[in-house]
C-alpha atoms as a printed R data frame, in Angstrom:
   type eleno elety resid chain resno       x      y      z
1  ATOM     1    CA   MET     A     1 -16.042  2.909 22.983
2  ATOM     2    CA   PHE     A     2 -13.233  0.388 23.465
3  ATOM     3    CA   GLU     A     3 -11.461  1.634 20.318
4  ATOM     4    CA   TYR     A     4 -11.718  5.208 21.588
5  ATOM     5    CA   ILE     A     5 -10.056  4.224 24.867
6  ATOM     6    CA   GLN     A     6  -7.294  2.382 23.018
7  ATOM     7    CA   LEU     A     7  -6.744  5.410 20.787
8  ATOM     8    CA   GLN     A     8  -6.538  7.766 23.775
9  ATOM     9    CA   ARG     A     9  -4.049  5.456 25.487
10 ATOM    10    CA   LEU     A    10  -1.903  5.341 22.352
11 ATOM    11    CA   ARG     A    11  -2.110  9.140 22.113
12 ATOM    12    CA   TYR     A    12  -0.962  9.464 25.727
13 ATOM    13    CA   VAL     A    13   1.956  7.057 25.249
14 ATOM    14    CA   THR     A    14   3.029  8.832 22.054
15 ATOM    15    CA   LEU     A    15   2.887 12.310 23.601
16 ATOM    16    CA   ARG     A    16   4.792 11.118 26.670
17 ATOM    17    CA   ALA     A    17   7.482  9.563 24.471
18 ATOM    18    CA   TYR     A    18   7.681 12.767 22.420
19 ATOM    19    CA   ARG     A    19   8.128 14.914 25.527
20 ATOM    20    CA   THR     A    20  10.695 12.651 27.177
21 ATOM    21    CA   GLY     A    21  12.476 11.648 23.969
22 ATOM    22    CA   ASP     A    22  12.001  7.962 24.749
23 ATOM    23    CA   TRP     A    23  10.596  6.606 21.471
24 ATOM    24    CA   ARG     A    24  11.090  3.006 22.575
25 ATOM    25    CA   LYS     A    25   7.890  3.285 24.602
26 ATOM    26    CA   ILE     A    26   5.736  3.765 21.506
27 ATOM    27    CA   PRO     A    27   4.046  0.457 20.702
28 ATOM    28    CA   VAL     A    28   4.469 -0.685 17.105
29 ATOM    29    CA   LYS     A    29   2.306 -3.526 15.873
30 ATOM    30    CA   GLU     A    30   3.144 -5.374 12.681
31 ATOM    31    CA   ASN     A    31   0.185 -5.372 10.309
32 ATOM    32    CA   GLY     A    32   1.689 -7.255  7.383
33 ATOM    33    CA   GLN     A    33   1.726 -4.272  5.013
34 ATOM    34    CA   LEU     A    34   4.830 -3.816  2.935
35 ATOM    35    CA   LEU     A    35   6.811 -0.608  2.885
36 ATOM    36    CA   ALA     A    36   6.606  1.510 -0.262
37 ATOM    37    CA   GLN     A    37   9.144  4.093 -1.358
38 ATOM    38    CA   VAL     A    38   7.862  7.671 -1.408
39 ATOM    39    CA   PRO     A    39   8.302  9.210 -4.891
40 ATOM    40    CA   LYS     A    40  11.246 11.616 -5.097
41 ATOM    41    CA   GLU     A    41   9.060 14.528 -6.246
42 ATOM    42    CA   ILE     A    42   7.276 14.586 -2.883
43 ATOM    43    CA   SER     A    43  10.058 13.444 -0.561
44 ATOM    44    CA   PHE     A    44  12.840 15.342  1.167
45 ATOM    45    CA   SER     A    45  15.294 13.487  3.364
46 ATOM    46    CA   PHE     A    46  16.461 16.063  5.884
47 ATOM    47    CA   TYR     A    47  18.529 13.504  7.804
48 ATOM    48    CA   ALA     A    48  20.490 12.441  4.707
49 ATOM    49    CA   GLY     A    49  20.536 15.627  2.641
50 ATOM    50    CA   VAL     A    50  21.062 18.286  5.293
51 ATOM    51    CA   MET     A    51  22.232 16.683  8.524
52 ATOM    52    CA   LYS     A    52  24.294 13.968  6.774
53 ATOM    53    CA   LEU     A    53  23.300 11.420  9.425
54 ATOM    54    CA   VAL     A    54  22.603  8.706  6.859
55 ATOM    55    CA   ALA     A    55  23.588  8.211  3.226
56 ATOM    56    CA   ASP     A    56  20.299  6.773  1.957
57 ATOM    57    CA   GLU     A    57  17.857  9.512  0.904
58 ATOM    58    CA   ARG     A    58  14.942  7.156  0.302
59 ATOM    59    CA   ILE     A    59  11.876  7.496  2.509
60 ATOM    60    CA   TYR     A    60   9.424  4.665  3.052
61 ATOM    61    CA   LEU     A    61   5.843  4.547  4.284
62 ATOM    62    CA   ARG     A    62   3.395  1.686  4.668
63 ATOM    63    CA   GLU     A    63   1.571  1.043  1.388
64 ATOM    64    CA   GLU     A    64  -1.807  2.213  2.667
65 ATOM    65    CA   VAL     A    65  -0.310  5.343  4.216
66 ATOM    66    CA   LEU     A    66   1.414  6.223  0.937
67 ATOM    67    CA   GLU     A    67  -1.854  5.732 -0.968
68 ATOM    68    CA   ARG     A    68  -3.590  8.127  1.419
69 ATOM    69    CA   VAL     A    69  -0.759 10.672  1.147
70 ATOM    70    CA   LEU     A    70  -0.956 10.574 -2.653
71 ATOM    71    CA   TRP     A    71  -4.739 10.994 -2.520
72 ATOM    72    CA   ALA     A    72  -4.417 13.931 -0.098
73 ATOM    73    CA   ARG     A    73  -1.748 15.502 -2.309
74 ATOM    74    CA   SER     A    74  -4.013 15.260 -5.339
75 ATOM    75    CA   TRP     A    75  -6.885 16.827 -3.406
76 ATOM    76    CA   LEU     A    76  -4.716 19.651 -2.032
77 ATOM    77    CA   GLN     A    77  -3.357 20.512 -5.473
78 ATOM    78    CA   ASP     A    78  -6.882 21.559 -6.482
79 ATOM    79    CA   PHE     A    79  -6.505 24.331 -3.886
80 ATOM    80    CA   GLY     A    80  -3.018 25.420 -4.946
81 ATOM    81    CA   LEU     A    81  -1.261 23.479 -2.198
82 ATOM    82    CA   ASP     A    82   1.160 20.585 -2.265
83 ATOM    83    CA   LEU     A    83   2.274 17.910  0.160
84 ATOM    84    CA   LYS     A    84   5.808 16.768  0.960
85 ATOM    85    CA   VAL     A    85   7.114 13.966  3.150
86 ATOM    86    CA   TYR     A    86  10.132 14.910  5.262
87 ATOM    87    CA   ASP     A    87  11.773 11.842  6.787
88 ATOM    88    CA   GLY     A    88   8.403 10.286  7.548
89 ATOM    89    CA   ARG     A    89   6.638 13.520  8.489
90 ATOM    90    CA   LEU     A    90   4.175 15.338  6.257
91 ATOM    91    CA   ARG     A    91   4.247 19.024  5.389
92 ATOM    92    CA   CYS     A    92   1.681 20.999  3.468
93 ATOM    93    CA   TYR     A    93   2.772 24.162  1.689
94 ATOM    94    CA   PRO     A    94   1.546 26.543 -1.052
95 ATOM    95    CA   ASN     A    95   2.480 25.674 -4.624
């Protein structure tokens, strides 16, 4: 039950920060995982490629998150779908 309450609090803080635009209020806890670069075939850097806000088109996720994204992509491909990572956000679209 305690984990559920913590999760709901985090959800509330995240939604509030999204609505107000104040992302500094989102708590980030270091977990020791390294960042891993998202493979180019599934990444699209909107901020670098389209908006030209940054020059670096690489996108990084935590290692475990990237493993889960790659697993989900593999599973979705069996249904004719694919998964892309846009500047840290995921999108699912038909092949």
